[in-house]
C-alpha positions in Angstrom: 25.7 -27.2 -8.4 26.0 -24.8 -5.5 23.1 -22.9 -4.1 23.7 -20.0 -1.8 20.8 -18.3 0.0 21.0 -15.0 1.8 18.3 -13.4 3.9 18.5 -10.0 5.5 16.2 -7.2 6.4 18.7 -4.5 5.3 21.9 -5.3 3.5 23.6 -2.4 5.1 22.9 -3.4 8.7 25.2 -5.5 10.8 24.1 -9.2 10.5 25.0 -12.3 12.5 25.3 -15.4 10.4 24.6 -19.0 11.5 24.8 -22.2 9.4 21.8 -24.4 9.2 21.3 -27.9 7.9 19.8 -28.6 4.5 16.0 -28.8 5.2 15.7 -31.3 2.4 18.3 -33.5 4.2 19.8 -34.8 0.9 23.0 -36.8 1.5 24.1 -37.3 -2.1 27.0 -35.4 -3.6 24.8 -33.6 -6.1 22.6 -32.0 -3.4 22.7 -28.2 -3.2 24.5 -26.8 -0.1 22.7 -24.0 1.5 23.7 -21.4 4.0 21.3 -18.8 5.5 22.4 -15.4 6.8 19.7 -14.1 9.0 19.0 -11.1 11.2 17.2 -10.8 14.4 13.4 -10.2 14.0 12.4 -6.8 12.6 11.7 -4.3 15.4 8.1 -3.0 14.9 7.6 -1.7 18.4 7.5 2.0 17.2 5.1 1.1 14.5 2.9 -0.7 17.0 3.0 2.3 19.3 1.8 4.6 16.6 -1.0 2.2 15.6 -2.2 2.0 19.2 -2.3 5.8 19.4 -4.3 5.9 16.1 -6.8 3.3 17.4 -7.6 5.3 20.6 -7.9 8.6 18.7 -9.9 7.1 15.9 -12.4 5.5 18.3 -13.0 8.7 20.2 -13.4 10.7 17.0 -15.7 8.1 15.4 -17.9 7.6 18.4 -18.3 11.4 18.8 -19.2 11.9 15.1 -21.8 9.1 15.2 -23.5 10.5 18.2 -23.5 14.1 16.8 -24.5 12.9 13.3 -27.5 10.9 14.6 -28.5 13.7 16.9 -28.4 16.2 14.1 -29.8 13.8 11.5 -26.8 14.6 9.4 -25.8 11.8 6.9 -22.4 13.3 6.2 -21.3 13.6 9.8 -22.7 10.2 10.7 -20.9 8.7 7.7 -17.6 10.3 8.9 -18.2 8.6 12.3 -19.0 5.2 10.9 -16.0 5.4 8.6 -13.8 6.1 11.6 -15.3 3.2 13.7 -14.7 0.7 10.9 -11.2 2.1 10.6 -10.7 1.2 14.3 -11.2 -2.5 13.5 -9.0 -2.3 10.4 -6.2 -0.5 12.4 -6.4 -3.2 15.1 -5.9 -5.7 12.4 -2.8 -3.8 11.2 -1.5 -3.9 14.8 -1.9 -7.6 14.9 -0.1 -8.1 11.6 2.7 -5.8 12.7 3.3 -8.0 15.8 3.4 -11.1 13.6 5.8 -9.6 11.2 8.2 -8.8 14.1 8.4 -12.6 14.8 10.6 -15.0 13.0 7.7 -17.2 11.8 6.9 -20.7 12.8 7.3 -24.3 11.6 4.2 -23.9 9.5 5.0 -20.3 8.3 8.6 -20.8 7.5 8.9 -17.7 5.3 7.4 -15.6 8.1 4.1 -13.6 8.0 4.9 -11.1 5.3 2.0 -12.3 3.1 -0.5 -11.2 5.8 0.3 -7.5 5.1 -1.0 -7.3 1.5 -3.9 -9.5 2.5 -4.8 -7.1 5.3 -4.4 -4.1 2.9 -6.7 -5.8 0.4 -9.3 -6.5 3.1 -9.1 -2.9 4.3 -9.5 -1.4 0.9 -12.4 -3.7 0.1 -14.3 -2.7 3.3 -13.7 1.0 2.7 -14.9 0.6 -0.9 -18.1 -1.1 0.4 -18.6 1.7 2.9 -18.2 4.4 0.3 -20.6 2.6 -2.1 -23.3 2.2 0.6 -22.9 5.9 1.5 -23.4 6.9 -2.1 -26.6 4.9 -2.2 -27.8 6.5 1.0 -27.1 10.0 -0.4 -29.0 9.3 -3.6 -31.9 8.0 -1.6 -31.9 11.2 0.5 -31.9 13.4 -2.6 -34.7 11.5 -4.2 -36.9 11.6 -1.1 -36.7 15.4 -0.7 -33.7 15.9 1.6 -34.0 17.1 5.2 -33.4 20.1 7.5 -30.6 20.4 10.1 -28.7 22.9 12.2 -26.0 23.9 9.7 -24.2 26.4 12.1 -23.4 23.8 14.7 -22.6 21.3 12.1 -20.0 23.6 10.5 -18.3 24.2 13.9 -18.2 20.5 14.6 -16.8 19.7 11.1 -14.0 22.3 11.6 -12.9 20.7 14.9 -12.9 17.2 13.4 -11.1 18.4 10.3 -8.3 19.9 12.3 -8.0 16.7 14.4 -8.0 14.4 11.4 -5.5 16.4 9.3 -3.2 16.6 12.3 -3.3 12.8 12.8 -2.8 12.3 9.0 0.3 14.5 9.1 1.7 12.7 12.1 1.1 9.2 10.7 2.5 10.1 7.3 5.6 11.4 9.0 6.0 8.2 11.1 5.3 6.0 8.0 8.2 7.7 6.1 10.5 7.3 9.1 9.7 3.7 9.7 9.1 2.7 6.1 5.8 1.3 7.1 3.0 0.5 4.6 0.6 -0.1 7.5 1.2 3.4 8.9 1.0 4.8 5.3 -2.5 3.2 5.0 -3.5 4.6 8.4 -2.4 8.1 7.3 -4.5 7.8 4.2 -7.5 6.9 6.3 -7.0 10.0 8.5 -6.5 12.1 5.3 -9.8 10.8 3.9 -11.5 11.6 7.3 -10.0 15.1 7.2 -11.2 15.7 3.6 -14.7 14.6 4.7 -14.8 17.1 7.5 -13.5 19.9 5.3 -16.1 19.2 2.7 -18.8 19.1 5.3 -17.5 22.4 6.8 -17.7 24.1 3.4 -21.1 22.8 2.6 -22.6 23.6 6.0 -21.1 27.1 6.0 -22.6 27.7 2.6 -26.0 26.4 3.7 -25.9 28.7 6.8 -25.3 31.7 4.5 -28.1 31.0 2.1 -30.6 29.8 4.7 -33.6 32.1 5.0 -32.9 33.7 1.6 -34.3 33.1 -1.9 -32.3 29.8 -2.2 -33.5 28.5 1.2 -35.4 25.6 -0.4 -32.1 24.1 -1.6 -30.7 23.8 1.9 -32.7 20.6 2.4 -30.4 18.9 -0.2 -27.1 20.1 1.1 -26.3 17.3 3.5 -27.1 14.5 1.0 -25.3 16.3 -1.8 -22.2 16.7 0.2 -22.2 13.0 1.1 -22.7 12.0 -2.6 -19.8 14.2 -3.7 -17.6 12.9 -1.0 -18.2 9.2 -1.9 -17.6 9.8 -5.6 -14.4 11.7 -4.8 -13.1 9.2 -2.2 -14.0 5.9 -4.0 -10.9 5.9 -6.2 -8.6 5.8 -3.2 -9.6 2.4 -1.7 -10.0 1.0 -5.2 -6.3 2.0 -6.0 -5.1 0.5 -2.7 -7.1 -2.7 -3.5 -5.4 -3.1 -6.8 -2.0 -2.6 -5.4 -2.6 -5.1 -2.6 -4.0 -7.6 -5.0 -0.9 -7.3 -7.2 1.2 -8.5 -4.1 -1.3 -11.2 -3.1 -1.1 -12.6 -6.7 2.7 -12.1 -6.6 2.9 -10.1 -9.8 6.5 -9.1 -10.4 7.2 -5.4 -9.5 8.4 -3.8 -12.7 11.1 -1.7 -11.2 12.6 -4.4 -9.1 12.4 -6.9 -12.0 14.2 -4.5 -14.4 16.8 -3.6 -11.8 17.8 -7.3 -11.2 17.9 -8.0 -14.9 20.2 -5.0 -15.6 22.6 -6.0 -12.8 22.7 -9.6 -13.8 23.1 -8.9 -17.5 26.2 -6.8 -16.8 27.7 -9.4 -14.4 27.1 -12.3 -16.8 28.8 -10.4 -19.6 31.8 -9.5 -17.4 32.4 -12.9 -15.9 31.7 -14.9 -19.0 28.8 -17.0 -17.7 26.4 -18.6 -20.2 23.3 -16.8 -19.0 20.9 -16.3 -16.1 17.3 -16.4 -15.1 15.8 -14.2 -12.3 12.4 -14.2 -10.5 11.2 -11.5 -8.2 8.1 -11.0 -6.0 7.0 -8.6 -3.3 4.8 -9.4 -0.3 4.2 -6.5 2.0 7.6 -5.0 3.0 9.4 -8.2 2.1 10.9 -8.7 -1.4 12.1 -12.0 -2.8 14.8 -12.3 -5.4 15.7 -15.6 -6.9 18.7 -15.7 -9.4 19.9 -18.7 -11.3 23.3 -18.4 -13.1 24.2 -20.8 -15.9 27.8 -21.8 -16.3 29.7 -24.5 -18.3 29.2 -27.9 -16.6 33.0 -28.4 -16.4 33.9 -24.9 -15.2 35.3 -24.8 -11.7 33.6 -22.2 -9.4 36.6 -22.1 -7.1 36.5 -22.2 -3.3 33.4 -21.4 -1.3 35.1 -18.1 -0.6 35.1 -17.4 -4.4 31.4 -18.2 -4.6 30.7 -16.0 -1.6 32.6 -13.1 -3.3 30.4 -13.4 -6.4 27.3 -13.5 -4.3 28.4 -10.5 -2.3 29.1 -8.6 -5.5 25.6 -9.3 -6.8 24.1 -8.2 -3.5 26.2 -5.0 -3.5 25.2 -4.2 -7.1 21.6 -4.6 -6.4 22.0 -1.9 -3.8 20.0 -0.9 -0.7 17.4 1.0 -2.6 15.5 -2.2 -3.5 16.0 -3.8 0.0 16.7 -7.4 -1.1 15.5 -9.0 2.1 15.5 -12.6 0.8 18.1 -13.2 -1.9 18.7 -16.6 -3.5 21.6 -17.2 -5.8 22.1 -20.5 -7.5 24.9 -21.8 -9.9 24.0 -24.6 -12.3 25.4 -26.3 -15.4 22.0 -27.5 -16.6 19.5 -25.1 -18.2 16.5 -27.1 -16.9 17.4 -26.1 -13.3 16.9 -22.5 -14.2 
């Protein structure tokens, strides 16, 4: 039985290979021989730079919104500020995870720190879900206790300024997330988008309240602020819930359907072409790292050829999988016994 292991961050980048000893240190002839092909640590410096920028801007925006919201007694504006300040802590966690991902791992974390990314995403989504839920409760309490008055004109101007700033940051982070293929920046962009939507909704509500204030509908203006907050939380709650589900799928290592089907299709064709007896494949995704484990069943007496022949088969499989699925950690094993699959 020959076991070949390949690890790379991108199959189409230049990689330097080095041979390592078998970590199991098995001396007998039946022991699998392993070779690792590894790349230098992933460069996340640009990602970290964008996260630091986001932390600074988020803190400034959040602190300003909290001060203005409390001064105006506006639940919606204060909610926007508290949301941003909590996001500072979450983004700082993203920065820490980004630095860890850039390292090669340690003796205790031999597969690296990829698993921390979905854990962080799950934590972020859970916290944002809790914030939205509490804000909904506060809004309902405000409506049931008769609402409150506030200066809608100034509030509308403030919401407009914050809306422009948040939407601008959302656009910038989304663009950088696409360039760097970063889930952490994509999550941060979503946070800015949510903040921008909050500001736009506050702007519309406050502008409407300013128009009807002093007229026949003036008595309804007391409920505008709490009503806006309740509508915002109901509209925004599905976003962190969706992120929470996606992150939990990775934490629980549920096989990604597209990746699983792609590997099965490629291996089914290769097994048929080369006359192998069968195969078994296992896939998982943790953050930006994807693991693919392939076991190929051959006749026990069938020669596999030289090591170069085995490498050729392995390279063909990697090439057929293609760069679209980014097989960062690919394991290919040949065996003559089905119980090893």
